[in-house]
C-alpha positions as CSV (number, residue, x, y, z in Angstrom):
1,M,38.3,-54.1,-20.9
2,Q,34.9,-55.4,-19.8
3,M,35.5,-54.3,-16.2
4,I,36.1,-50.7,-17.3
5,L,32.9,-50.7,-19.4
6,R,31.0,-52.1,-16.4
7,L,32.4,-49.3,-14.1
8,I,31.5,-46.7,-16.7
9,L,28.0,-48.1,-17.0
10,I,27.6,-48.0,-13.2
11,L,28.9,-44.5,-13.0
12,V,26.4,-43.3,-15.7
13,A,23.5,-45.1,-14.0
14,L,24.4,-43.4,-10.7
15,V,24.6,-39.9,-12.3
16,A,21.3,-40.5,-14.1
17,F,19.6,-41.8,-10.9
18,T,20.9,-38.8,-8.9
19,T,19.7,-36.3,-11.6
20,V,16.2,-37.9,-11.7
21,G,16.1,-37.9,-7.9
22,V,17.0,-34.2,-7.6
23,F,14.4,-33.4,-10.3
24,I,11.6,-35.3,-8.6
25,F,12.6,-33.8,-5.2
26,S,12.5,-30.2,-6.7
27,L,9.1,-30.9,-8.2
28,F,7.8,-32.3,-4.9
29,A,9.2,-29.4,-2.9
30,R,7.7,-26.9,-5.3
31,G,4.3,-28.6,-5.0
32,V,4.4,-28.8,-1.2
33,L,5.9,-25.4,-0.3
34,P,3.5,-22.5,-0.6
35,H,5.2,-20.3,-3.2
């Protein structure tokens, strides 16, 4: 049971980290590229 909870926690952390990374990358690209 605890192993499943740990896997779910790792999966949620990966998804959150990826979302934050994409958001920061989009902001960085928008600030650098001359729109």
